[in-house]
C-alpha positions as CSV (number, residue, x, y, z in Angstrom):
1,M,-45.1,55.3,30.1
2,I,-43.7,52.5,33.2
3,D,-39.9,54.0,33.0
4,E,-41.1,57.7,32.7
5,K,-39.7,59.1,36.0
6,F,-35.9,57.5,34.4
7,I,-36.2,59.2,31.2
8,P,-34.3,62.6,31.5
9,E,-36.5,65.8,31.9
10,G,-37.8,68.0,29.0
11,V,-37.9,65.0,26.3
12,E,-39.7,62.3,25.3
13,R,-39.1,59.0,24.0
14,C,-40.7,56.1,22.4
15,S,-43.3,54.1,24.7
16,F,-42.1,51.5,26.6
17,P,-43.9,48.2,24.4
18,K,-42.2,49.8,21.8
19,F,-38.7,50.3,23.4
20,M,-39.1,46.3,24.6
21,A,-39.7,45.1,21.6
22,W,-36.5,47.0,20.1
23,M,-34.6,45.3,22.8
24,F,-35.8,42.0,22.0
25,F,-35.4,41.9,18.5
26,L,-31.6,42.9,19.6
27,L,-31.6,40.2,22.1
28,L,-32.2,37.3,19.8
29,I,-29.7,38.9,17.8
30,L,-27.1,38.3,20.5
31,L,-28.2,35.2,21.6
32,I,-27.4,33.8,17.9
33,G,-23.8,35.1,18.3
34,I,-23.2,34.0,22.8
35,I,-24.3,30.4,20.9
36,A,-21.4,31.5,18.3
37,A,-18.5,32.5,21.2
38,I,-19.9,29.0,23.2
39,K,-19.3,27.0,20.3
40,I,-15.8,28.5,19.8
41,L,-14.8,28.5,23.8
42,W,-16.1,25.0,24.0
43,K,-14.5,23.5,20.6
44,G,-11.6,25.9,20.0
45,L,-10.6,28.1,16.9
46,G,-10.6,24.9,14.6
47,V,-14.5,25.3,14.4
48,T,-13.8,29.1,12.5
49,G,-12.2,29.8,9.0
50,L,-8.4,30.0,11.1
51,N,-5.7,28.7,10.1
52,N,-2.3,27.7,10.2
53,Y,-1.9,30.4,7.6
54,F,-4.4,33.4,8.9
55,G,-3.7,33.4,12.5
56,F,-5.3,36.6,12.0
57,G,-8.9,37.4,10.3
58,L,-12.2,38.9,10.5
59,W,-11.9,39.3,14.3
60,I,-8.5,41.3,14.3
61,T,-10.0,43.5,11.2
62,F,-12.9,44.1,12.9
63,D,-10.8,44.5,16.5
64,L,-8.6,47.4,14.4
65,S,-11.4,48.5,12.6
66,V,-13.2,49.8,15.6
67,I,-10.5,50.8,18.1
68,A,-9.8,53.4,15.2
69,L,-13.4,54.4,14.8
70,G,-13.4,54.7,18.5
71,A,-10.9,57.3,18.3
72,G,-13.7,59.5,17.9
73,A,-13.4,59.3,22.1
74,F,-10.2,60.5,23.4
75,F,-9.9,62.4,20.1
76,S,-12.6,64.6,21.2
77,G,-11.8,64.7,24.6
78,F,-8.8,66.4,23.6
79,L,-9.9,69.0,21.8
80,R,-12.4,69.7,24.2
81,Y,-10.6,69.6,27.1
82,I,-6.9,70.7,26.4
83,L,-7.9,73.0,23.1
84,R,-10.9,74.2,24.3
85,I,-13.2,73.9,21.6
86,D,-16.2,74.1,23.3
87,E,-19.1,73.6,20.9
88,L,-17.8,69.7,21.3
89,K,-19.3,69.5,24.3
90,H,-22.8,68.8,22.4
91,I,-21.6,65.5,21.6
92,L,-18.4,64.5,23.6
93,N,-20.9,61.9,25.9
94,L,-21.6,60.7,22.5
95,A,-18.3,59.8,21.9
96,V,-17.3,58.7,25.2
97,I,-19.9,56.1,25.0
98,I,-19.0,55.4,21.8
99,G,-15.2,54.8,22.7
100,F,-16.4,52.8,25.8
101,L,-18.4,50.3,23.7
102,C,-15.8,50.3,20.7
103,Y,-12.6,49.2,23.2
104,S,-15.1,47.0,25.7
105,G,-16.5,45.0,22.2
106,A,-12.4,45.3,21.5
107,M,-11.5,43.5,23.9
108,M,-14.5,40.6,23.9
109,V,-13.3,40.0,20.4
110,L,-9.7,39.6,21.6
111,A,-11.2,37.0,24.2
112,L,-12.3,34.9,21.7
113,D,-9.3,35.2,19.2
114,I,-6.8,34.2,21.7
115,G,-8.1,30.7,21.7
116,Q,-7.8,30.1,25.5
117,P,-9.2,32.7,27.3
118,L,-8.4,31.1,30.7
119,R,-4.8,32.4,29.9
120,C,-5.4,35.9,29.3
121,W,-3.7,36.9,32.2
122,F,-0.2,35.6,30.9
123,G,0.6,38.8,28.7
124,Y,0.5,40.7,31.9
125,W,2.3,38.8,34.4
126,H,4.4,37.5,31.6
127,P,4.7,40.6,29.0
128,N,7.2,40.1,26.1
129,V,8.7,43.3,26.8
130,H,10.5,43.5,23.3
131,S,7.0,43.5,21.4
132,M,4.7,46.1,20.5
133,L,1.5,43.7,21.3
134,T,3.1,44.0,25.0
135,E,2.2,48.4,25.0
136,V,-0.8,47.5,23.1
137,T,-2.4,45.2,25.5
138,F,-1.6,47.5,28.4
139,C,-2.5,50.6,26.4
140,I,-5.9,49.5,25.6
141,T,-6.5,48.1,28.9
142,C,-6.0,51.0,30.9
143,Y,-7.7,53.3,28.1
144,L,-10.9,50.9,28.9
145,M,-10.4,51.7,32.3
146,V,-10.3,55.5,31.8
147,L,-13.5,55.0,29.4
148,T,-15.2,53.8,31.8
149,I,-14.6,56.4,34.2
150,E,-15.7,59.0,32.0
151,Y,-18.7,56.8,31.2
152,L,-19.6,56.8,34.9
153,P,-20.7,60.5,35.4
154,I,-22.7,59.9,32.5
155,I,-24.4,57.1,34.0
156,L,-24.8,58.9,37.6
157,E,-26.6,61.9,35.8
158,N,-29.8,59.5,35.8
159,R,-32.6,61.2,36.5
160,Q,-33.2,59.1,39.7
161,I,-29.7,58.2,40.9
162,I,-28.5,61.9,40.8
163,K,-31.0,62.5,43.6
164,N,-28.4,60.4,46.1
165,P,-26.3,63.0,47.4
166,F,-23.5,60.8,46.9
167,C,-24.2,59.9,43.6
168,H,-24.7,63.6,42.5
169,H,-21.0,64.5,44.2
170,L,-19.1,61.4,42.7
171,A,-20.5,62.9,39.3
172,H,-19.5,66.0,39.7
173,N,-15.9,65.6,41.1
174,F,-15.6,63.1,37.8
175,H,-16.5,66.4,35.8
176,V,-14.0,68.3,37.7
177,F,-11.4,65.9,36.9
178,M,-12.3,65.2,33.8
179,P,-9.5,66.9,31.7
180,L,-7.1,65.0,33.4
181,F,-8.6,61.9,32.0
182,A,-8.9,63.6,28.9
183,A,-5.1,64.1,28.9
184,V,-4.3,60.5,30.0
185,G,-6.9,58.9,27.6
186,T,-4.7,61.1,24.6
187,F,-1.5,59.7,26.0
188,L,-2.6,56.2,26.5
189,S,-4.3,56.0,23.0
190,F,-1.5,58.3,21.1
191,F,0.8,55.0,21.2
192,H,-1.4,52.4,21.3
193,Q,-3.4,53.6,17.9
194,G,0.7,53.7,16.7
195,S,1.8,50.7,18.3
196,L,-1.0,48.6,16.4
197,G,0.4,49.9,12.9
198,G,4.1,49.6,14.0
199,M,3.7,45.8,14.7
200,Y,3.1,44.9,10.7
201,G,5.7,47.5,10.0
202,V,8.6,45.6,11.7
203,L,7.3,42.4,10.0
204,F,10.1,42.4,7.7
205,G,9.3,38.6,6.5
206,R,6.0,40.1,5.2
207,P,7.1,42.5,2.2
208,F,3.0,43.9,2.1
209,A,3.3,45.4,5.5
210,F,7.3,46.0,5.8
211,R,8.0,49.5,6.0
212,E,11.4,51.6,7.0
213,G,10.7,54.5,9.3
214,F,11.7,57.2,11.7
215,F,14.2,55.9,14.3
216,I,12.2,52.8,16.0
217,W,9.0,53.4,14.3
218,P,8.1,52.2,11.3
219,W,5.9,54.9,8.7
220,T,2.6,52.2,9.4
221,F,3.2,53.7,13.4
222,F,2.2,57.3,12.4
223,L,-0.2,56.3,9.1
224,F,-2.3,54.5,12.0
225,I,-2.4,57.6,14.4
226,L,-3.4,59.8,12.0
227,S,-6.2,57.5,10.2
228,A,-7.8,57.0,13.3
229,I,-7.9,60.2,14.6
230,A,-9.2,61.6,10.9
231,S,-12.0,58.6,11.1
232,G,-12.9,58.7,14.7
233,P,-15.1,61.8,14.7
234,L,-16.8,61.0,11.7
235,F,-17.6,57.4,13.3
236,T,-19.3,59.6,16.6
237,V,-21.2,62.1,13.8
238,L,-22.5,59.4,11.9
239,I,-23.7,57.4,14.9
240,C,-25.2,60.6,16.0
241,S,-26.7,60.9,12.7
242,L,-28.3,57.5,12.6
243,I,-29.9,57.7,16.5
244,E,-31.4,60.8,14.9
245,K,-32.8,58.9,11.8
246,I,-34.3,56.5,14.1
247,T,-36.1,58.4,16.5
248,R,-36.8,61.3,14.6
249,K,-35.8,64.1,17.0
250,K,-32.8,66.0,16.3
251,L,-30.2,65.6,19.0
252,V,-27.0,67.6,17.8
253,S,-27.0,70.7,16.0
254,Y,-25.6,70.0,12.9
255,S,-23.1,73.2,13.3
256,V,-21.2,70.5,15.4
257,K,-21.6,67.9,13.3
258,E,-19.8,70.4,10.3
259,L,-17.0,71.4,13.0
260,M,-16.1,68.0,13.4
261,G,-16.2,67.4,9.6
262,K,-14.1,70.1,9.3
263,I,-11.1,68.4,11.4
264,S,-11.7,65.4,10.3
265,G,-11.0,66.5,6.6
266,I,-8.2,68.5,7.8
267,L,-6.9,65.5,9.3
268,L,-7.7,63.2,6.3
269,C,-6.1,65.9,3.5
270,I,-2.9,65.3,5.6
271,Y,-3.4,61.2,6.1
272,V,-3.8,60.8,2.6
273,F,-0.8,62.9,1.5
274,F,1.8,60.6,3.7
275,K,-0.6,57.5,2.8
276,I,0.3,58.6,-1.3
277,I,3.8,58.9,-0.2
278,D,4.4,55.8,2.1
279,T,2.8,53.9,-0.6
280,Y,5.1,55.4,-3.3
281,A,8.3,55.1,-1.3
282,W,7.3,51.2,-0.2
283,A,6.9,50.6,-4.0
284,T,9.9,51.7,-5.3
285,G,12.1,51.8,-2.4
286,V,11.4,49.1,0.2
287,L,10.1,46.0,-2.1
288,P,13.0,46.6,-4.8
289,K,15.0,46.0,-2.2
290,M,13.5,42.9,-0.7
291,G,13.9,41.0,-4.0
292,F,9.8,41.8,-4.6
293,T,7.7,43.9,-7.2
294,F,4.9,45.9,-6.6
295,D,2.8,43.8,-8.9
296,Q,3.5,40.8,-6.7
297,M,2.2,42.2,-3.7
298,F,-1.8,41.6,-5.5
299,N,-3.9,38.8,-7.1
300,N,-7.0,38.4,-8.5
301,V,-9.0,38.2,-4.9
302,Y,-6.9,41.1,-3.1
303,G,-6.3,43.2,-6.1
304,K,-5.0,46.6,-6.6
305,W,-8.8,47.7,-7.2
306,L,-8.3,47.6,-2.8
307,L,-5.4,50.0,-3.1
308,W,-7.1,52.8,-5.1
309,T,-10.2,52.2,-3.1
310,E,-8.6,52.6,0.1
311,I,-6.7,55.7,-1.3
312,G,-9.0,57.3,-4.3
313,I,-12.5,56.9,-3.6
314,C,-12.2,56.6,0.2
315,G,-9.5,58.9,1.1
316,I,-9.0,61.9,-1.6
317,I,-12.7,62.0,-2.6
318,P,-14.0,62.2,1.3
319,A,-11.3,64.6,1.8
320,I,-12.1,66.8,-0.9
321,M,-16.0,66.8,0.3
322,L,-14.7,67.7,4.0
323,I,-12.1,70.7,3.6
324,I,-14.6,72.9,0.9
325,P,-17.1,74.8,3.1
326,K,-19.8,74.3,0.7
327,L,-19.5,70.6,-0.1
328,R,-19.2,70.2,4.4
329,R,-22.6,72.3,4.8
330,I,-24.8,69.9,2.7
331,P,-25.7,67.1,5.8
332,A,-26.0,65.0,2.7
333,L,-22.2,65.0,1.2
334,L,-20.8,65.3,4.9
335,Y,-22.5,62.0,5.6
336,I,-21.4,60.4,2.4
337,A,-18.0,61.6,3.3
338,G,-17.9,60.2,6.3
339,I,-19.1,57.0,5.4
340,L,-16.1,56.8,2.7
341,T,-13.7,57.9,5.2
342,C,-14.5,55.0,7.6
343,S,-15.0,52.5,5.2
344,G,-11.2,53.5,3.6
345,I,-10.4,53.2,7.4
346,I,-11.8,49.3,7.4
347,I,-10.1,48.5,3.9
348,N,-6.5,49.6,5.3
349,R,-6.9,47.7,8.3
350,F,-8.5,44.4,6.3
351,V,-5.5,44.4,3.4
352,F,-3.0,45.0,6.6
353,T,-4.8,42.1,8.3
354,V,-5.6,39.2,6.0
355,Q,-3.5,40.3,2.3
356,T,-0.4,40.7,4.3
357,L,-0.6,37.0,5.5
358,A,-1.6,35.9,2.0
359,I,1.0,37.0,-0.3
360,P,3.5,34.2,-0.9
361,V,6.6,35.0,0.4
362,L,8.5,31.9,0.1
363,P,9.6,30.1,-3.8
364,F,7.7,26.9,-2.6
365,D,4.7,29.1,-1.2
366,K,1.1,29.9,-3.3
367,W,-1.6,32.7,-2.5
368,Y,-4.2,31.7,-0.1
369,V,-8.0,33.5,0.2
370,Y,-9.4,33.7,3.9
371,I,-12.7,33.1,3.9
372,P,-14.2,33.9,7.6
373,N,-17.5,31.5,8.7
374,W,-20.4,32.2,10.3
375,T,-19.3,31.4,13.9
376,E,-16.8,34.4,13.2
377,W,-19.6,36.9,11.4
378,A,-22.0,35.4,14.7
379,T,-19.6,37.1,16.8
380,S,-18.6,39.8,15.1
381,V,-22.3,41.1,14.9
382,M,-23.1,40.1,18.5
383,V,-20.5,42.9,19.9
384,I,-22.3,45.2,17.2
385,T,-25.5,44.6,18.6
386,Y,-24.1,44.1,22.4
387,A,-23.3,48.2,21.1
388,A,-26.5,48.4,20.0
389,I,-27.9,47.6,23.5
390,I,-25.9,50.1,25.3
391,I,-26.7,52.9,23.3
392,S,-30.2,52.2,22.9
393,L,-30.2,51.9,27.4
394,S,-27.6,55.3,27.6
395,Y,-30.3,57.4,25.2
396,R,-33.3,56.4,26.8
397,Y,-32.5,57.0,30.4
398,L,-29.2,59.3,29.8
399,P,-29.0,62.7,29.6
400,V,-26.3,62.2,26.8
401,F,-27.5,65.1,24.3
402,P,-27.3,68.8,26.4
403,Q,-28.9,70.6,23.1
404,E,-32.0,67.7,22.5
405,K,-34.4,69.3,24.6
406,Y,-33.9,73.0,23.3
407,L,-33.6,71.2,19.6
408,N,-36.8,69.6,19.4
409,S,-39.2,72.6,21.8
410,K,-38.6,75.0,18.6
C-alpha cells in the first residue's frame, strides 16, 4: 500500500484505492452540504424552514443531540482517570475523538444558526451575564479546547510523527496531565449540559418547557445532565460496533462494551425514574398553575405518542435490557438498547426545541408545524459526513484501538 508506513504497526487496513474510493464518496456528500451552507450564509436564514415562530429547529435539535451523545468523552474520561476504571482505556481514544467531533460539529451548526456568523464574537465580548446561554457558550468553547488537547496526543502517536523527538516528548507529557484535562472537561461539561436544559426550564412563557426546580435550577437542568451521561457511553459503543461492522475487524473486547452498557443502564434507570416524576409533577402541578391542561400540550402532529415513545419504548425498555446481566451479555440486545436510548435522547431534544415553540400560548394564537427544508438537512448531513471523514482517517492512521492487534491475531 502507498501509505503503509503511516498505518499503525501490527494491524491491517484496506487497500489505498478502496480507502480513496470511500473518501471520495464522503467528500461528494460533504460538497452538497458546503453548497447549502454557502447559500445560507450568502442569502440568510430566509432560505431555511425557520421563521418568526420557529427560531430553533433542526439545527438546534441536532446541536443538543450531538452534545448529549458526545458526553461519552467527558464521562468516560471521568470514569477512567478519576474513578480509575482501567478497562475503559481500550475505548477511551474513540470516546475522545467522538466527543471532539460532536462538539466541533455543534459549533459548525451554531455558526449557521446565528444568521450573522461575522458577529459570533459578540457573545464573548458582550456577554449577557443573566443568560444561561452565556455560560453554555463559554463552557462549550473551553471544552472543545480541552477535547482538542486530548485528541492531540492520539495524533502525535502516528507511526511516523512519533519518531520526531519533540512530538514524542509532547505526547508523553500530554498523557501525564490527562487526569487534569479529564477533571476540567467533567467540570465544564457538567454545567453546560445542565444549562442547556435549564434554559428551557426557565421559559415561563412556554408552558411545555417550564419547570419548577431546586434553588435557581429547574429540574430540566439535572435531567439533561442525567440523560447525557446515560446515553454518551452507549453512543460510543454503537460507533465502535459500526466501525467493526464496516471494517470486519474486532477492535474492542465485548467485556468493555458490556461494562459501558452496565454503567449506562444504571444511569438510565435513574434518569427514567426522575423523568417520570418530573412529567407527573409538570402535568398535575405546573400546568394547572399556569392555566393549562396536559391535553393542551399535544395535537395530531406533536402528539402524546412522542412522550410515550421517549419514556416507554426508548427509556424503560432499554433500561431493563441494560440492567439485567443476562440480556446485556447478548450483543444484539445491547446494541438495540443503545439505539433505543440514543433515539429517546434525540426525541427529548426535539420536543423541547420544536414542540415548545409549536404550542399556542396566546388566545389568538394557533398550532404551528415546523418542516425543515433541504438546506437544513444538507448542512446537518454535512456535519455527520465531516465526522465520518475524521473517524476514517483516525482509524486508518492512528492507534485508536489498543486491543485491535491482539484481538485480531487470535
